[in-house]
C-alpha positions in Angstrom: 27.5 -20.0 -5.4 29.2 -17.2 -3.7 27.5 -13.8 -3.2 30.0 -12.2 -5.7 28.9 -14.8 -8.3 25.3 -14.1 -7.7 25.8 -10.3 -8.1 27.8 -10.9 -11.2 24.9 -12.9 -12.6 22.6 -10.0 -12.0 25.1 -7.4 -13.6 25.4 -9.5 -16.7 21.6 -9.4 -17.1 21.9 -5.7 -17.5 24.8 -5.8 -19.8 27.2 -4.4 -17.3 30.9 -5.7 -16.9 31.2 -8.4 -14.2 33.0 -7.5 -11.0 36.4 -9.0 -10.1 35.7 -11.9 -7.9 37.4 -12.2 -4.5 37.1 -14.4 -1.4 35.3 -11.6 0.4 31.6 -10.7 -0.1 31.0 -7.4 -1.9 30.1 -4.6 0.5 26.8 -2.7 0.0 28.7 0.4 -1.1 30.6 -1.6 -3.7 27.2 -3.0 -4.9 25.9 0.6 -5.1 29.0 1.6 -7.2 28.2 -1.4 -9.5 24.7 -0.1 -9.9 26.0 3.3 -11.0 27.6 1.6 -14.0 24.0 1.4 -15.3 23.4 5.1 -16.4 19.6 4.7 -16.6 17.7 5.1 -13.3 15.1 2.5 -14.1 17.8 -0.1 -14.8 19.5 0.8 -11.5 16.1 0.3 -9.7 15.6 -3.1 -11.3 19.2 -4.1 -10.6 18.9 -3.1 -6.9 15.6 -4.8 -6.5 17.2 -8.1 -7.8 20.2 -7.5 -5.6 18.0 -7.0 -2.6 16.3 -10.4 -3.2 19.7 -11.9 -3.6 20.9 -10.5 -0.3 17.8 -11.5 1.5 18.0 -15.1 0.3 21.9 -15.2 0.8 21.9 -14.1 4.5 19.8 -15.9 7.1 19.4 -12.8 9.3 19.0 -9.0 9.0 22.2 -7.5 7.7 23.3 -3.9 7.5 23.9 -4.4 3.8 20.2 -5.1 3.3 19.3 -1.8 4.9 21.9 0.1 2.8 20.6 -1.3 -0.5 17.0 -0.7 0.6 18.0 3.0 1.4 19.7 3.5 -1.9 16.8 1.9 -3.8 14.3 4.3 -2.0 16.6 7.2 -2.9 16.5 6.4 -6.5 12.7 5.6 -6.6 12.1 9.1 -5.2 14.5 10.6 -7.8 12.3 9.3 -10.6 9.0 10.3 -8.9 7.9 7.0 -7.3 7.4 8.6 -4.0 5.3 5.9 -2.3 7.7 3.0 -3.5 10.6 5.0 -2.3 9.0 5.7 1.1 8.4 2.0 1.7 12.0 1.1 0.8 13.3 3.8 3.2 10.9 2.6 6.0 12.3 -0.9 5.5 15.9 0.4 5.7 15.1 2.3 8.9 13.6 -0.8 10.5 16.8 -2.8 9.5 19.2 -0.2 10.9 17.3 0.4 14.1 18.3 -3.1 15.2 22.0 -2.3 15.1 24.0 -0.3 17.7 27.3 0.3 15.9 28.2 3.9 15.3 28.6 3.6 11.5 25.1 2.0 11.2 23.6 4.9 13.2 25.0 7.2 10.5 23.2 5.1 7.9 20.0 5.4 10.0 20.3 9.3 10.0 20.8 9.1 6.2 17.8 7.0 5.7 15.7 9.2 7.9 16.9 12.2 6.0 15.8 10.7 2.8 12.4 9.8 4.3 12.0 13.4 5.3 12.6 14.5 1.7 9.9 12.0 0.6 7.5 13.6 3.0 8.4 17.0 1.6 7.6 15.8 -1.9 4.3 14.4 -0.6 3.6 17.8 1.0 3.4 16.4 4.4 5.7 19.0 6.0 4.6 18.2 9.6 5.7 14.6 9.1 8.9 15.6 7.2 10.0 17.9 10.1 9.3 15.1 12.6 11.5 12.7 10.7 14.2 15.2 10.2 14.1 16.2 13.9 14.8 12.5 14.6 17.7 12.4 12.1 19.5 15.5 13.4 20.5 14.4 16.9 21.6 11.0 15.5 23.7 12.7 12.8 25.2 15.2 15.4 25.9 12.6 18.0 27.9 10.4 15.6 29.5 13.4 13.7 33.1 12.8 12.8 35.0 15.2 10.6 37.0 12.4 9.2 34.0 10.2 8.2 32.8 11.3 4.7 29.6 9.5 5.0 28.7 11.3 8.2 29.6 14.7 6.6 27.5 14.0 3.5 24.6 12.9 5.8 24.8 16.2 7.7 25.0 18.2 4.5 21.9 16.5 3.1 20.1 17.1 6.4 20.9 20.8 5.7 19.4 20.6 2.2 16.2 19.1 3.6 15.8 21.6 6.4 16.3 24.2 3.7 13.3 22.7 1.7 11.2 23.3 4.8 12.2 26.8 4.8 14.8 26.7 7.8 17.5 28.4 5.8 19.6 29.4 8.7 19.7 25.9 10.0 20.5 24.8 6.4 23.4 27.1 6.2 24.8 26.0 9.7 24.7 22.3 8.8 26.2 22.7 5.4 29.0 25.0 6.8 29.6 22.4 9.5 29.9 19.5 6.9 31.7 21.3 4.1 35.4 21.3 5.4 35.2 17.5 5.8 33.9 17.2 2.3 36.7 19.4 1.0 39.3 17.6 3.0 38.0 14.2 1.6 37.7 15.1 -2.1 39.9 18.1 -2.6 39.0 21.7 -3.6 38.9 20.9 -7.3 36.7 17.8 -7.2 33.3 17.7 -8.7 31.5 16.4 -5.5 32.9 19.4 -3.6 31.9 21.8 -6.4 28.3 20.5 -6.3 28.2 21.0 -2.6 29.3 24.7 -3.0 26.4 25.1 -5.3 23.9 23.9 -2.7 25.5 26.2 -0.1 25.2 29.0 -2.7 21.4 28.4 -2.8 21.1 28.7 1.0 23.0 32.0 0.9 20.5 33.3 -1.7 17.6 32.4 0.5 19.3 34.3 3.3 19.9 37.3 1.0 23.7 36.8 1.1 24.0 37.3 -2.6 27.7 38.3 -2.7 28.7 35.1 -0.9 26.4 33.0 -3.1 28.0 34.6 -6.2 31.5 34.0 -4.9 30.8 30.3 -4.4 29.4 29.9 -7.9 32.4 31.5 -9.4 34.7 29.1 -7.5 32.8 26.0 -8.3 31.4 26.4 -11.8 34.8 26.2 -13.6 35.3 22.7 -11.9 32.0 21.5 -13.3 32.4 22.9 -16.8 35.8 21.3 -17.0 34.2 17.9 -16.4 31.2 18.4 -18.6 30.8 15.6 -21.0 33.7 13.6 -19.6 31.8 11.9 -16.8 28.3 10.7 -16.1 25.0 12.5 -15.8 25.7 13.9 -12.3 27.8 16.6 -14.1 24.9 17.8 -16.1 22.7 17.6 -13.0 25.2 20.0 -11.3 24.8 22.3 -14.3 21.1 22.4 -13.5 21.7 23.3 -10.0 24.2 26.0 -10.8 21.8 27.3 -13.4 18.9 27.5 -10.8 21.1 29.4 -8.4 22.2 31.9 -11.0 18.4 32.4 -11.7 17.9 33.2 -8.1 20.6 35.8 -8.4 18.6 37.2 -11.4 21.3 36.2 -13.9 18.8 34.6 -16.2 20.9 34.5 -19.3 23.5 32.5 -17.5 20.8 30.2 -16.0 19.4 29.5 -19.6 22.9 28.8 -20.9 23.6 26.3 -18.2 20.2 24.6 -18.4 20.4 24.3 -22.2 23.8 22.6 -21.9 22.4 20.2 -19.4 19.3 19.5 -21.5 21.4 18.7 -24.6 23.4 16.2 -22.6 20.2 14.5 -21.1 18.5 14.3 -24.4 21.5 12.8 -26.2 22.3 10.4 -23.3 18.7 9.2 -22.4 16.4 10.3 -25.2 13.8 13.0 -25.1 11.3 11.2 -22.9 13.2 11.0 -19.6 12.8 12.3 -16.2 15.9 14.4 -16.2 14.8 15.9 -19.6 11.4 16.9 -17.9 13.0 18.4 -14.8 15.5 20.4 -16.8 12.8 21.7 -19.2 10.7 22.8 -16.2 13.5 24.8 -14.8 14.2 26.3 -18.3 10.5 27.3 -18.6 10.8 29.1 -15.2 13.9 30.9 -16.3 12.1 32.2 -19.5 9.1 33.2 -17.4 11.5 35.1 -15.0 12.9 37.0 -18.0 9.2 38.0 -18.9 8.9 35.6 -21.9 5.7 33.9 -20.8 4.9 32.7 -24.3 8.1 30.8 -24.4 7.4 29.6 -20.8 4.0 28.3 -21.8 5.4 26.5 -24.9 8.0 24.6 -22.8 5.6 23.7 -20.1 3.2 22.2 -22.7 6.1 20.0 -23.8 6.8 19.0 -20.2 3.1 18.2 -19.7 3.2 15.8 -22.7 6.5 14.3 -21.5 5.2 13.7 -17.9 2.0 12.1 -19.1 4.0 9.7 -21.1 6.7 9.1 -18.4 4.5 8.7 -15.3 0.9 8.3 -16.7 -1.8 10.9 -16.9 -2.8 10.6 -13.2 0.5 11.0 -11.5 1.3 13.7 -9.1 4.1 15.1 -11.2 1.5 15.7 -14.0 -0.5 17.6 -11.5 2.5 19.8 -10.6 3.0 20.6 -14.3 -0.7 21.4 -14.8 -0.5 23.9 -11.9 2.7 25.5 -13.4 1.1 25.6 -16.8 -2.2 27.0 -15.4 -0.5 29.8 -13.7 1.3 30.9 -16.9 -1.9 30.7 -18.9 -3.4 33.2 -16.4 -0.4 35.5 -16.7 -1.0 35.5 -20.4 -4.7 36.2 -19.9 -6.1 32.8 -20.8 -8.2 32.5 -17.7 -10.6 29.7 -18.9 -7.4 27.6 -19.7 -6.0 28.4 -16.3 -9.2 27.3 -14.7 -9.3 24.0 -16.7 -5.7 23.2 -15.9 -6.0 23.8 -12.2 -9.1 21.8 -11.9 -7.6 18.9 -13.5 -4.6 19.1 -11.2 -6.8 19.3 -8.2 -8.6 16.1 -9.1 -5.3 14.3 -9.5 -3.9 15.6 -6.2 -7.0 14.6 -4.4 -7.2 11.2 -5.9 -3.5 10.5 -5.1 -3.2 12.0 -1.7 -6.7 12.9 -0.4 -8.4 16.3 -0.3 -6.7 17.8 2.7 -3.0 18.1 1.6 -1.0 21.3 1.5 -0.5 20.9 -2.2 -4.3 20.9 -2.6 -4.7 24.0 -0.5 -2.2 25.9 -2.7 -3.9 24.7 -5.9 -7.2 25.9 -4.4 -5.7 29.4 -3.9 -4.6 29.5 -7.5 -7.9 28.1 -8.8 -9.8 30.7 -6.8 -7.8 33.5 -8.6 -8.9 32.0 -11.9 -12.5 32.4 -10.8 -11.8 35.9 -9.7 -10.4 36.8 -13.1 -13.6 35.2 -14.6 -15.7 37.4 -12.2 -17.2 34.4 -10.4 -16.6 35.7 -7.0 -19.0 33.3 -5.2 -16.9 30.3 -6.4 -13.7 32.2 -5.6 -15.0 32.6 -2.0 -15.9 29.0 -1.6 -12.5 27.8 -2.8 -10.6 30.3 -0.6 -12.6 29.4 2.5 -11.6 25.8 2.0 -8.0 26.8 1.2 -7.8 28.9 4.4 -9.0 26.0 6.5 -6.5 23.7 5.0 -3.6 26.1 5.3 -4.4 26.8 9.0 -4.5 23.1 9.6 -1.0 22.6 8.1 0.6 25.8 9.3 -1.4 27.1 12.2 -3.3 30.4 12.2 -0.2 32.7 12.4 1.5 31.9 9.1 2.2 34.3 6.2 0.5 32.0 3.7 -2.6 31.8 5.8 -2.6 35.6 6.1 -2.2 36.1 2.3 -5.0 33.7 1.5 -7.2 35.5 4.0 -6.3 38.9 2.4 -7.6 37.4 -0.9 -10.7 36.1 0.7 -11.4 39.4 2.4 -11.2 41.1 -1.0 -13.5 38.5 -2.5 -16.1 39.2 0.2 -15.9 42.9 -0.8 -16.7 42.0 -4.4 -20.0 40.4 -3.4 -20.7 43.3 -1.1 -20.3 41.4 2.1 -18.5 44.1 3.9 -18.8 42.9 7.5 -17.1 39.7 6.6 -14.5 41.6 4.5 -13.8 43.8 7.5 -13.5 40.9 9.9 -11.1 38.8 7.7 -8.9 41.7 6.6 -8.5 43.1 10.1 -7.6 39.6 11.4 -4.7 39.2 8.9 -3.3 42.6 7.9 -1.1 42.9 11.0 0.5 39.6 10.1 1.2 40.8 6.5 2.7 44.0 7.9 5.0 42.1 10.3 6.2 39.9 7.5 6.6 42.3 4.6 6.5 45.7 6.1 3.9 48.5 6.0 4.6 49.5 2.4 3.8 46.2 0.7 1.2 46.1 -2.1 -1.0 43.6 -0.1 -1.1 46.0 2.8 -2.2 48.8 0.4 -4.8 46.6 -1.1 -6.2 45.6 2.3 -6.2 49.1 3.6 -8.1 50.4 0.6 -10.6 47.7 0.8 -11.1 48.4 4.6 -11.7 52.1 3.8 -14.2 51.1 1.1 -16.0 48.7 3.3 -16.2 51.3 6.2 -17.8 53.8 3.7 -20.2 51.2 2.6 -21.2 50.2 6.1 -21.7 53.8 7.2 -23.8 54.4 4.1 -26.0 51.5 4.9 -26.5 52.8 8.4 -27.4 56.3 7.1 -29.9 54.7 4.8 -31.5 52.7 7.6 -32.0 55.9 9.8 -33.6 57.8 6.9 -36.1 55.0 6.2 
């Protein structure tokens, strides 16, 4: 049986139309195109797993095609939240690609490394993510070819990944380098080009180039809206991305409008219990929160929690993320006991899945400490913040703004239990970093200065009392 016949047999199992048989074996890119005929991500995963088995059995040696399918399988696994499964697929792809010297395979290697970097970002291992992306970048740049769309898209995705790590200037530079090749390949009115413009707009927002971001959105949005409902789910996904960027520009009504359009499409296409529904609802909740409607935000996040527990299972990392989001909004509404309970559940899930020393756990500890602060349990607040500061320093180093912010909170907590010497030491060690990052008029600087004045008065008072006695 030929490879085409074997692939057809797998396609038929999933109810897709068979491919037209030819004497040549189908390429990996053709097989991926076949997989996209299956709209549901889980069906795509099952299809690609079977195809991977077929390819492994069909070829007697490692082939580029096996790596390409492994990379795509990893990409989709990550999209649906199966981060560890996706990571393993990508590691397999990288091992396969590393055995080849051809230029086009090196571009595939850079793509797989980029995708692996994104997995490490999702797993909150930013050190490992940067290490992998730093390997991908010189490969992508060495084999850059403005006429190779795959090279252009890989470079663009690298920009997105560096942006996720906070390197927004590098994000912008890589995107701008790749964008002309993407426009040349697809044309200015193509949906793929429009979606790339939305991603670049997000980079401009982070760099506070709001005018340029708005200009890109106004150019690209009509292209997306024209295609909405005519093509597959990627159009609705683009609506979500556009909405989030509009939200970053503080146009929350436009953000909600686009998110609700996308949500309707996903619910009608996939049913209410689907990953894309959950992600869109989460963004919608945030947009209502940004408008100040925290009751609506809480209501939507409660629905998301129920969805994610059904989709992923109650102990999945995506459930922990929703618990954190819900806990924060509960605190905003004054439900401090609910906030504490949500965050404690989230922390247990995080530590069970990834261990107790992740960046995600550190950030949850800071939030949980604030819940205990609001419940006037400052000794527990201090215990949690001390652990959080140690973890943040481990991940970021001592001279990072998140470390400084956590230490300001810790210093204020020491003051609440009248440990003014520790308060003074911690605040003095971190206030200069906050000033350098935010400027001298920031609210955190004011809080720290007021606390330092108070601790100085208390310390002087204690000394006077000692002399009198």
